All heavy atoms as TSV, in Angstrom:
chain	resi	resn	atom	element	x	y	z
A	1	MET	N	N	0.814	-1.192	0.000
A	1	MET	CA	C	0.000	0.000	0.000
A	1	MET	C	C	0.859	1.257	0.000
A	1	MET	O	O	0.870	1.990	-0.938
A	1	MET	CB	C	-0.911	0.009	1.212
A	1	MET	CG	C	-2.270	-0.505	0.948
A	1	MET	SD	S	-3.268	-0.246	2.422
A	1	MET	CE	C	-4.772	-0.839	1.797
A	2	GLY	N	N	1.561	1.524	1.095
A	2	GLY	CA	C	2.389	2.715	1.166
A	2	GLY	C	C	1.626	3.924	1.666
A	2	GLY	O	O	0.449	3.857	1.965
A	3	SER	N	N	2.326	5.035	1.743
A	3	SER	CA	C	1.731	6.259	2.243
A	3	SER	C	C	0.912	6.943	1.161
A	3	SER	O	O	1.268	6.927	-0.007
A	3	SER	CB	C	2.809	7.230	2.724
A	3	SER	OG	O	3.543	6.658	3.764
A	4	THR	N	N	-0.162	7.556	1.570
A	4	THR	CA	C	-0.951	8.371	0.668
A	4	THR	C	C	-0.265	9.725	0.567
A	4	THR	O	O	-0.009	10.356	1.584
A	4	THR	CB	C	-2.388	8.533	1.217
A	4	THR	OG1	O	-2.953	7.233	1.396
A	4	THR	CG2	C	-3.244	9.351	0.278
A	5	PRO	N	N	0.047	10.198	-0.633
A	5	PRO	CA	C	0.801	11.446	-0.758
A	5	PRO	C	C	0.196	12.621	-0.002
A	5	PRO	O	O	0.910	13.385	0.617
A	5	PRO	CB	C	0.792	11.698	-2.273
A	5	PRO	CG	C	0.647	10.356	-2.870
A	5	PRO	CD	C	-0.218	9.581	-1.906
A	6	LYS	N	N	-1.121	12.774	-0.012
A	6	LYS	CA	C	-1.707	13.923	0.669
A	6	LYS	C	C	-1.609	13.809	2.186
A	6	LYS	O	O	-1.845	14.765	2.889
A	6	LYS	CB	C	-3.143	14.166	0.219
A	6	LYS	CG	C	-4.164	13.207	0.757
A	6	LYS	CD	C	-5.539	13.622	0.292
A	6	LYS	CE	C	-6.604	12.976	1.140
A	6	LYS	NZ	N	-7.921	13.444	0.807
A	7	LEU	N	N	-1.262	12.645	2.711
A	7	LEU	CA	C	-1.102	12.455	4.155
A	7	LEU	C	C	0.365	12.493	4.573
A	7	LEU	O	O	0.677	12.367	5.745
A	7	LEU	CB	C	-1.725	11.129	4.598
A	7	LEU	CG	C	-3.226	10.996	4.399
A	7	LEU	CD1	C	-3.693	9.603	4.824
A	7	LEU	CD2	C	-3.987	12.052	5.165
A	8	ALA	N	N	1.270	12.688	3.625
A	8	ALA	CA	C	2.698	12.638	3.924
A	8	ALA	C	C	3.148	13.741	4.879
A	8	ALA	O	O	4.050	13.539	5.673
A	8	ALA	CB	C	3.498	12.715	2.631
A	9	ASN	N	N	2.534	14.907	4.822
A	9	ASN	CA	C	2.990	16.036	5.630
A	9	ASN	C	C	2.034	16.432	6.749
A	9	ASN	O	O	2.175	17.514	7.306
A	9	ASN	CB	C	3.253	17.246	4.727
A	9	ASN	CG	C	4.394	16.986	3.776
A	9	ASN	OD1	O	5.401	16.398	4.160
A	9	ASN	ND2	N	4.245	17.382	2.529
A	10	VAL	N	N	1.078	15.575	7.076
A	10	VAL	CA	C	0.165	15.909	8.164
A	10	VAL	C	C	0.840	15.634	9.504
A	10	VAL	O	O	1.800	14.862	9.589
A	10	VAL	CB	C	-1.176	15.139	8.080
A	10	VAL	CG1	C	-1.899	15.453	6.800
A	10	VAL	CG2	C	-0.981	13.662	8.243
A	11	GLN	N	N	0.346	16.270	10.541
A	11	GLN	CA	C	0.911	16.065	11.878
A	11	GLN	C	C	0.137	14.946	12.572
A	11	GLN	O	O	-1.027	15.098	12.912
A	11	GLN	CB	C	0.820	17.347	12.701
A	11	GLN	CG	C	1.483	17.200	14.044
A	11	GLN	CD	C	1.607	18.526	14.767
A	11	GLN	OE1	O	1.320	19.580	14.229
A	11	GLN	NE2	N	2.040	18.465	16.002
A	12	TRP	N	N	0.809	13.822	12.747
A	12	TRP	CA	C	0.214	12.673	13.416
A	12	TRP	C	C	0.409	12.819	14.920
A	12	TRP	O	O	1.419	13.330	15.381
A	12	TRP	CB	C	0.876	11.378	12.942
A	12	TRP	CG	C	0.557	11.069	11.516
A	12	TRP	CD1	C	1.292	11.414	10.427
A	12	TRP	CD2	C	-0.579	10.369	11.026
A	12	TRP	NE1	N	0.689	10.957	9.282
A	12	TRP	CE2	C	-0.467	10.317	9.622
A	12	TRP	CE3	C	-1.685	9.777	11.628
A	12	TRP	CZ2	C	-1.413	9.699	8.818
A	12	TRP	CZ3	C	-2.627	9.156	10.821
A	12	TRP	CH2	C	-2.489	9.122	9.444
A	13	ARG	N	N	-0.555	12.327	15.691
A	13	ARG	CA	C	-0.414	12.306	17.147
A	13	ARG	C	C	-0.934	10.965	17.648
A	13	ARG	O	O	-1.812	10.364	17.053
A	13	ARG	CB	C	-1.146	13.459	17.821
A	13	ARG	CG	C	-2.649	13.419	17.656
A	13	ARG	CD	C	-3.316	14.549	18.412
A	13	ARG	NE	N	-4.737	14.580	18.149
A	13	ARG	CZ	C	-5.640	13.793	18.712
A	13	ARG	NH1	N	-5.267	12.893	19.593
A	13	ARG	NH2	N	-6.917	13.896	18.413
A	14	LYS	N	N	-0.351	10.523	18.735
A	14	LYS	CA	C	-0.799	9.267	19.342
A	14	LYS	C	C	-2.180	9.503	19.929
A	14	LYS	O	O	-2.410	10.487	20.626
A	14	LYS	CB	C	0.174	8.827	20.434
A	14	LYS	CG	C	-0.183	7.497	21.046
A	14	LYS	CD	C	0.870	7.075	22.047
A	14	LYS	CE	C	0.448	5.822	22.755
A	14	LYS	NZ	N	1.404	5.431	23.779
A	15	SER	N	N	-3.069	8.624	19.632
A	15	SER	CA	C	-4.422	8.757	20.138
A	15	SER	C	C	-4.441	8.666	21.651
A	15	SER	O	O	-3.724	7.864	22.251
A	15	SER	CB	C	-5.311	7.651	19.559
A	15	SER	OG	O	-6.584	7.662	20.167
A	16	SER	N	N	-5.268	9.471	22.274
A	16	SER	CA	C	-5.420	9.403	23.730
A	16	SER	C	C	-6.057	8.085	24.149
A	16	SER	O	O	-6.037	7.729	25.316
A	16	SER	CB	C	-6.253	10.585	24.236
A	16	SER	OG	O	-7.553	10.545	23.669
A	17	TYR	N	N	-6.600	7.360	23.179
A	17	TYR	CA	C	-7.211	6.066	23.469
A	17	TYR	C	C	-6.206	4.928	23.437
A	17	TYR	O	O	-6.536	3.795	23.749
A	17	TYR	CB	C	-8.354	5.798	22.482
A	17	TYR	CG	C	-9.470	6.790	22.610
A	17	TYR	CD1	C	-9.564	7.863	21.742
A	17	TYR	CD2	C	-10.402	6.683	23.627
A	17	TYR	CE1	C	-10.570	8.802	21.867
A	17	TYR	CE2	C	-11.414	7.609	23.767
A	17	TYR	CZ	C	-11.493	8.668	22.889
A	17	TYR	OH	O	-12.492	9.596	23.014
A	18	SER	N	N	-4.966	5.191	23.026
A	18	SER	CA	C	-3.925	4.165	23.030
A	18	SER	C	C	-3.381	3.997	24.437
A	18	SER	O	O	-3.363	4.937	25.226
A	18	SER	CB	C	-2.769	4.562	22.113
A	18	SER	OG	O	-3.142	4.444	20.775
A	19	GLY	N	N	-2.882	2.832	24.730
A	19	GLY	CA	C	-2.286	2.576	26.035
A	19	GLY	C	C	-0.927	3.240	26.168
A	19	GLY	O	O	-0.308	3.624	25.179
A	20	ASN	N	N	-0.427	3.361	27.378
A	20	ASN	CA	C	0.871	3.969	27.630
A	20	ASN	C	C	1.989	2.944	27.758
A	20	ASN	O	O	3.114	3.297	28.070
A	20	ASN	CB	C	0.818	4.816	28.910
A	20	ASN	CG	C	-0.047	6.034	28.737
A	20	ASN	OD1	O	-0.117	6.597	27.652
A	20	ASN	ND2	N	-0.715	6.450	29.798
A	21	THR	N	N	1.688	1.678	27.513
A	21	THR	CA	C	2.674	0.621	27.713
A	21	THR	C	C	3.436	0.277	26.448
A	21	THR	O	O	4.220	-0.665	26.440
A	21	THR	CB	C	1.980	-0.646	28.245
A	21	THR	OG1	O	1.007	-1.065	27.283
A	21	THR	CG2	C	1.319	-0.398	29.591
A	22	GLY	N	N	3.218	1.008	25.362
A	22	GLY	CA	C	3.922	0.740	24.110
A	22	GLY	C	C	3.287	-0.358	23.293
A	22	GLY	O	O	3.828	-0.773	22.287
A	23	GLY	N	N	2.129	-0.813	23.682
A	23	GLY	CA	C	1.454	-1.891	22.970
A	23	GLY	C	C	0.632	-1.394	21.802
A	23	GLY	O	O	1.142	-1.190	20.717
A	24	ASP	N	N	-0.634	-1.191	22.040
A	24	ASP	CA	C	-1.554	-0.793	20.977
A	24	ASP	C	C	-1.435	0.696	20.709
A	24	ASP	O	O	-2.036	1.500	21.404
A	24	ASP	CB	C	-2.993	-1.136	21.368
A	24	ASP	CG	C	-3.164	-2.614	21.651
A	24	ASP	OD1	O	-2.571	-3.424	20.938
A	24	ASP	OD2	O	-3.901	-2.943	22.573
A	25	CYS	N	N	-0.673	1.061	19.721
A	25	CYS	CA	C	-0.439	2.476	19.423
A	25	CYS	C	C	-1.147	2.866	18.140
A	25	CYS	O	O	-0.767	2.437	17.054
A	25	CYS	CB	C	1.048	2.768	19.303
A	25	CYS	SG	S	1.922	2.506	20.856
A	26	VAL	N	N	-2.141	3.675	18.303
A	26	VAL	CA	C	-2.883	4.204	17.169
A	26	VAL	C	C	-2.552	5.677	17.067
A	26	VAL	O	O	-2.541	6.386	18.061
A	26	VAL	CB	C	-4.404	4.005	17.365
A	26	VAL	CG1	C	-5.187	4.673	16.258
A	26	VAL	CG2	C	-4.741	2.527	17.445
A	27	GLU	N	N	-2.262	6.128	15.851
A	27	GLU	CA	C	-2.014	7.542	15.624
A	27	GLU	C	C	-3.155	8.106	14.800
A	27	GLU	O	O	-3.720	7.416	13.948
A	27	GLU	CB	C	-0.699	7.756	14.875
A	27	GLU	CG	C	0.513	7.415	15.692
A	27	GLU	CD	C	1.796	7.629	14.925
A	27	GLU	OE1	O	1.873	7.283	13.734
A	27	GLU	OE2	O	2.741	8.136	15.547
A	28	VAL	N	N	-3.486	9.353	15.076
A	28	VAL	CA	C	-4.556	10.017	14.345
A	28	VAL	C	C	-4.052	11.357	13.824
A	28	VAL	O	O	-3.118	11.947	14.374
A	28	VAL	CB	C	-5.815	10.228	15.218
A	28	VAL	CG1	C	-6.413	8.901	15.639
A	28	VAL	CG2	C	-5.508	11.055	16.450
A	29	ALA	N	N	-4.671	11.812	12.755
A	29	ALA	CA	C	-4.359	13.121	12.187
A	29	ALA	C	C	-5.656	13.719	11.665
A	29	ALA	O	O	-6.495	13.012	11.092
A	29	ALA	CB	C	-3.347	13.000	11.056
A	30	GLU	N	N	-5.826	14.996	11.893
A	30	GLU	CA	C	-6.999	15.686	11.358
A	30	GLU	C	C	-6.684	16.116	9.942
A	30	GLU	O	O	-5.739	16.845	9.693
A	30	GLU	CB	C	-7.349	16.875	12.236
A	30	GLU	CG	C	-7.825	16.449	13.611
A	30	GLU	CD	C	-8.248	17.618	14.474
A	30	GLU	OE1	O	-8.822	18.594	13.946
A	30	GLU	OE2	O	-7.993	17.543	15.680
A	31	VAL	N	N	-7.452	15.592	9.011
A	31	VAL	CA	C	-7.335	15.925	7.605
A	31	VAL	C	C	-8.711	16.426	7.189
A	31	VAL	O	O	-9.489	15.700	6.600
A	31	VAL	CB	C	-6.907	14.702	6.762
A	31	VAL	CG1	C	-6.601	15.099	5.339
A	31	VAL	CG2	C	-5.724	13.989	7.388
A	32	THR	N	N	-8.989	17.644	7.582
A	32	THR	CA	C	-10.327	18.220	7.434
A	32	THR	C	C	-10.884	17.939	6.053
A	32	THR	O	O	-10.195	18.145	5.064
A	32	THR	CB	C	-10.262	19.733	7.697
A	32	THR	OG1	O	-9.673	19.934	8.973
A	32	THR	CG2	C	-11.616	20.377	7.668
A	33	PRO	N	N	-12.068	17.401	5.975
A	33	PRO	CA	C	-13.057	17.188	7.028
A	33	PRO	C	C	-13.036	15.782	7.600
A	33	PRO	O	O	-14.029	15.317	8.164
A	33	PRO	CB	C	-14.369	17.439	6.294
A	33	PRO	CG	C	-14.122	16.878	4.927
A	33	PRO	CD	C	-12.662	17.174	4.648
A	34	ARG	N	N	-11.940	15.052	7.482
A	34	ARG	CA	C	-11.894	13.668	7.921
A	34	ARG	C	C	-10.847	13.473	9.005
A	34	ARG	O	O	-10.033	14.348	9.273
A	34	ARG	CB	C	-11.620	12.766	6.720
A	34	ARG	CG	C	-12.660	13.051	5.626
A	34	ARG	CD	C	-12.758	12.103	4.523
A	34	ARG	NE	N	-12.936	10.710	4.771
A	34	ARG	CZ	C	-14.105	10.100	4.936
A	34	ARG	NH1	N	-15.213	10.780	4.961
A	34	ARG	NH2	N	-14.159	8.803	5.076
A	35	ILE	N	N	-10.856	12.267	9.598
A	35	ILE	CA	C	-9.861	11.864	10.584
A	35	ILE	C	C	-9.107	10.682	9.985
A	35	ILE	O	O	-9.717	9.707	9.547
A	35	ILE	CB	C	-10.519	11.422	11.910
A	35	ILE	CG1	C	-11.471	12.482	12.461
A	35	ILE	CG2	C	-9.464	11.021	12.933
A	35	ILE	CD1	C	-10.812	13.748	12.911
A	36	ALA	N	N	-7.788	10.774	9.952
A	36	ALA	CA	C	-6.963	9.677	9.442
A	36	ALA	C	C	-6.442	8.872	10.624
A	36	ALA	O	O	-6.098	9.427	11.666
A	36	ALA	CB	C	-5.793	10.230	8.623
A	37	VAL	N	N	-6.400	7.563	10.469
A	37	VAL	CA	C	-5.975	6.653	11.533
A	37	VAL	C	C	-4.943	5.688	10.946
A	37	VAL	O	O	-5.116	5.190	9.832
A	37	VAL	CB	C	-7.176	5.840	12.084
A	37	VAL	CG1	C	-6.748	4.931	13.223
A	37	VAL	CG2	C	-8.306	6.761	12.532
A	38	ARG	N	N	-3.866	5.433	11.705
A	38	ARG	CA	C	-2.867	4.458	11.270
A	38	ARG	C	C	-2.245	3.771	12.480
A	38	ARG	O	O	-2.331	4.249	13.605
A	38	ARG	CB	C	-1.780	5.114	10.425
A	38	ARG	CG	C	-0.840	6.004	11.207
A	38	ARG	CD	C	0.204	6.614	10.311
A	38	ARG	NE	N	1.158	7.409	11.091
A	38	ARG	CZ	C	2.135	8.103	10.565
A	38	ARG	NH1	N	2.304	8.114	9.247
A	38	ARG	NH2	N	2.965	8.790	11.322
A	39	ASP	N	N	-1.598	2.663	12.235
A	39	ASP	CA	C	-0.868	1.917	13.254
A	39	ASP	C	C	0.523	2.525	13.350
A	39	ASP	O	O	1.277	2.519	12.374
A	39	ASP	CB	C	-0.787	0.445	12.852
A	39	ASP	CG	C	-0.079	-0.431	13.868
A	39	ASP	OD1	O	0.617	0.093	14.763
A	39	ASP	OD2	O	-0.210	-1.663	13.747
A	40	SER	N	N	0.890	3.043	14.511
A	40	SER	CA	C	2.193	3.700	14.647
A	40	SER	C	C	3.354	2.727	14.507
A	40	SER	O	O	4.464	3.131	14.185
A	40	SER	CB	C	2.287	4.441	15.982
A	40	SER	OG	O	2.255	3.524	17.054
A	41	LYS	N	N	3.112	1.446	14.739
A	41	LYS	CA	C	4.169	0.455	14.612
A	41	LYS	C	C	4.431	0.085	13.161
A	41	LYS	O	O	5.470	-0.461	12.837
A	41	LYS	CB	C	3.807	-0.784	15.422
A	41	LYS	CG	C	3.710	-0.535	16.934
A	41	LYS	CD	C	3.340	-1.783	17.711
A	41	LYS	CE	C	2.032	-2.417	17.356
A	41	LYS	NZ	N	0.812	-1.662	17.510
A	42	ALA	N	N	3.473	0.370	12.278
A	42	ALA	CA	C	3.611	0.035	10.856
A	42	ALA	C	C	2.901	1.091	10.005
A	42	ALA	O	O	1.938	0.793	9.312
A	42	ALA	CB	C	3.030	-1.349	10.607
A	43	PRO	N	N	3.360	2.333	10.054
A	43	PRO	CA	C	2.648	3.403	9.348
A	43	PRO	C	C	2.626	3.259	7.831
A	43	PRO	O	O	1.734	3.776	7.172
A	43	PRO	CB	C	3.398	4.670	9.766
A	43	PRO	CG	C	4.738	4.206	10.187
A	43	PRO	CD	C	4.541	2.834	10.750
A	44	GLY	N	N	3.573	2.519	7.277
A	44	GLY	CA	C	3.625	2.345	5.833
A	44	GLY	C	C	2.594	1.388	5.281
A	44	GLY	O	O	2.380	1.330	4.077
A	45	ILE	N	N	1.960	0.628	6.154
A	45	ILE	CA	C	0.954	-0.342	5.697
A	45	ILE	C	C	-0.249	0.367	5.101
A	45	ILE	O	O	-0.847	-0.104	4.158
A	45	ILE	CB	C	0.534	-1.281	6.842
A	45	ILE	CG1	C	1.687	-2.206	7.176
A	45	ILE	CG2	C	-0.697	-2.083	6.476
A	45	ILE	CD1	C	1.431	-3.118	8.349
A	46	GLY	N	N	-0.604	1.499	5.659
A	46	GLY	CA	C	-1.739	2.249	5.138
A	46	GLY	C	C	-2.485	2.985	6.235
A	46	GLY	O	O	-2.151	2.868	7.417
A	47	THR	N	N	-3.454	3.741	5.810
A	47	THR	CA	C	-4.274	4.509	6.739
A	47	THR	C	C	-5.741	4.315	6.402
A	47	THR	O	O	-6.090	3.913	5.295
A	47	THR	CB	C	-3.953	6.014	6.662
A	47	THR	OG1	O	-4.189	6.456	5.324
A	47	THR	CG2	C	-2.534	6.320	7.059
A	48	VAL	N	N	-6.551	4.623	7.361
A	48	VAL	CA	C	-7.995	4.642	7.178
A	48	VAL	C	C	-8.431	6.071	7.443
A	48	VAL	O	O	-7.992	6.679	8.420
A	48	VAL	CB	C	-8.697	3.687	8.168
A	48	VAL	CG1	C	-10.202	3.799	8.066
A	48	VAL	CG2	C	-8.247	2.264	7.951
A	49	THR	N	N	-9.261	6.626	6.575
A	49	THR	CA	C	-9.807	7.956	6.844
A	49	THR	C	C	-11.296	7.825	7.080
A	49	THR	O	O	-11.987	7.075	6.383
A	49	THR	CB	C	-9.538	8.937	5.683
A	49	THR	OG1	O	-10.062	8.407	4.484
A	49	THR	CG2	C	-8.051	9.212	5.522
A	50	LEU	N	N	-11.752	8.524	8.102
A	50	LEU	CA	C	-13.144	8.427	8.538
A	50	LEU	C	C	-13.754	9.806	8.728
A	50	LEU	O	O	-13.055	10.749	9.104
A	50	LEU	CB	C	-13.218	7.692	9.880
A	50	LEU	CG	C	-12.583	6.303	9.964
A	50	LEU	CD1	C	-12.391	5.895	11.406
A	50	LEU	CD2	C	-13.449	5.305	9.234
A	51	ALA	N	N	-15.052	9.884	8.529
A	51	ALA	CA	C	-15.784	11.088	8.905
A	51	ALA	C	C	-15.737	11.189	10.428
A	51	ALA	O	O	-15.647	10.156	11.115
A	51	ALA	CB	C	-17.231	11.006	8.424
A	52	PRO	N	N	-15.764	12.395	10.980
A	52	PRO	CA	C	-15.700	12.525	12.447
A	52	PRO	C	C	-16.755	11.683	13.178
A	52	PRO	O	O	-16.458	11.086	14.216
A	52	PRO	CB	C	-15.921	14.018	12.683
A	52	PRO	CG	C	-15.398	14.652	11.441
A	52	PRO	CD	C	-15.767	13.692	10.327
A	53	GLU	N	N	-17.949	11.601	12.636
A	53	GLU	CA	C	-19.004	10.806	13.278
A	53	GLU	C	C	-18.653	9.317	13.275
A	53	GLU	O	O	-18.908	8.613	14.247
A	53	GLU	CB	C	-20.358	11.018	12.572
A	53	GLU	CG	C	-20.831	12.451	12.544
A	53	GLU	CD	C	-20.198	13.284	11.434
A	53	GLU	OE1	O	-19.563	12.725	10.512
A	53	GLU	OE2	O	-20.331	14.515	11.503
A	54	ALA	N	N	-18.073	8.850	12.191
A	54	ALA	CA	C	-17.674	7.445	12.104
A	54	ALA	C	C	-16.521	7.157	13.061
A	54	ALA	O	O	-16.477	6.088	13.681
A	54	ALA	CB	C	-17.281	7.088	10.674
A	55	TYR	N	N	-15.592	8.103	13.211
A	55	TYR	CA	C	-14.480	7.925	14.148
A	55	TYR	C	C	-15.003	7.835	15.578
A	55	TYR	O	O	-14.583	6.974	16.353
A	55	TYR	CB	C	-13.477	9.067	14.006
A	55	TYR	CG	C	-12.306	8.956	14.959
A	55	TYR	CD1	C	-11.331	7.991	14.781
A	55	TYR	CD2	C	-12.196	9.802	16.057
A	55	TYR	CE1	C	-10.264	7.878	15.657
A	55	TYR	CE2	C	-11.126	9.692	16.938
A	55	TYR	CZ	C	-10.169	8.734	16.732
A	55	TYR	OH	O	-9.128	8.628	17.610
A	56	THR	N	N	-15.939	8.698	15.926
A	56	THR	CA	C	-16.544	8.674	17.258
A	56	THR	C	C	-17.231	7.334	17.515
A	56	THR	O	O	-17.088	6.742	18.583
A	56	THR	CB	C	-17.541	9.832	17.422
A	56	THR	OG1	O	-16.832	11.065	17.238
A	56	THR	CG2	C	-18.201	9.826	18.784
A	57	ALA	N	N	-17.968	6.842	16.520
A	57	ALA	CA	C	-18.639	5.548	16.661
A	57	ALA	C	C	-17.622	4.419	16.791
A	57	ALA	O	O	-17.803	3.495	17.592
A	57	ALA	CB	C	-19.557	5.305	15.469
A	58	PHE	N	N	-16.534	4.475	16.028
A	58	PHE	CA	C	-15.474	3.475	16.096
A	58	PHE	C	C	-14.858	3.431	17.494
A	58	PHE	O	O	-14.699	2.369	18.093
A	58	PHE	CB	C	-14.414	3.779	15.050
A	58	PHE	CG	C	-13.150	2.978	15.181
A	58	PHE	CD1	C	-13.116	1.636	14.857
A	58	PHE	CD2	C	-11.983	3.583	15.651
A	58	PHE	CE1	C	-11.939	0.898	14.995
A	58	PHE	CE2	C	-10.811	2.848	15.780
A	58	PHE	CZ	C	-10.789	1.514	15.452
A	59	VAL	N	N	-14.521	4.595	18.037
A	59	VAL	CA	C	-13.914	4.665	19.363
A	59	VAL	C	C	-14.889	4.127	20.422
A	59	VAL	O	O	-14.496	3.355	21.296
A	59	VAL	CB	C	-13.473	6.115	19.705
A	59	VAL	CG1	C	-13.082	6.251	21.159
A	59	VAL	CG2	C	-12.325	6.519	18.797
A	60	ALA	N	N	-16.161	4.472	20.308
A	60	ALA	CA	C	-17.155	3.974	21.256
A	60	ALA	C	C	-17.274	2.453	21.176
A	60	ALA	O	O	-17.350	1.768	22.204
A	60	ALA	CB	C	-18.511	4.621	20.986
A	61	PHE	N	N	-17.249	1.908	19.965
A	61	PHE	CA	C	-17.343	0.464	19.769
A	61	PHE	C	C	-16.140	-0.247	20.404
A	61	PHE	O	O	-16.293	-1.246	21.099
A	61	PHE	CB	C	-17.432	0.145	18.276
A	61	PHE	CG	C	-17.455	-1.320	17.973
A	61	PHE	CD1	C	-18.615	-2.063	18.139
A	61	PHE	CD2	C	-16.319	-1.970	17.522
A	61	PHE	CE1	C	-18.641	-3.419	17.862
A	61	PHE	CE2	C	-16.323	-3.324	17.257
A	61	PHE	CZ	C	-17.491	-4.052	17.428
A	62	VAL	N	N	-14.944	0.273	20.161
A	62	VAL	CA	C	-13.735	-0.341	20.703
A	62	VAL	C	C	-13.735	-0.239	22.228
A	62	VAL	O	O	-13.350	-1.194	22.924
A	62	VAL	CB	C	-12.477	0.325	20.106
A	62	VAL	CG1	C	-11.215	-0.140	20.804
A	62	VAL	CG2	C	-12.395	0.027	18.603
A	63	ALA	N	N	-14.180	0.871	22.760
A	63	ALA	CA	C	-14.204	1.065	24.207
A	63	ALA	C	C	-15.154	0.096	24.900
A	63	ALA	O	O	-14.917	-0.304	26.046
A	63	ALA	CB	C	-14.590	2.510	24.546
A	64	GLU	N	N	-16.195	-0.307	24.195
A	64	GLU	CA	C	-17.157	-1.265	24.772
A	64	GLU	C	C	-16.559	-2.659	24.890
A	64	GLU	O	O	-17.051	-3.482	25.653
A	64	GLU	CB	C	-18.421	-1.312	23.915
A	64	GLU	CG	C	-19.276	-0.078	24.038
A	64	GLU	CD	C	-20.493	-0.138	23.120
A	64	GLU	OE1	O	-20.729	-1.196	22.495
A	64	GLU	OE2	O	-21.186	0.879	23.039
A	65	GLY	N	N	-15.517	-2.926	24.131
A	65	GLY	CA	C	-14.856	-4.230	24.191
A	65	GLY	C	C	-15.499	-5.208	23.314
A	65	GLY	O	O	-15.489	-6.353	23.328
């Protein structure tokens, strides 16, 4: 897959929903009007971009276990 060119220069940040133990590290970037999500351990694999509402639903689903 590789990096999407338009996401090459965005500022990624570790999601506040990731653990602090170095395990599940998800990074997010605001790419208005969407939210980009990637695995910080393998950022070259690809990204998922979601509408803010879909990102909120995703986080709620994951939090429920």
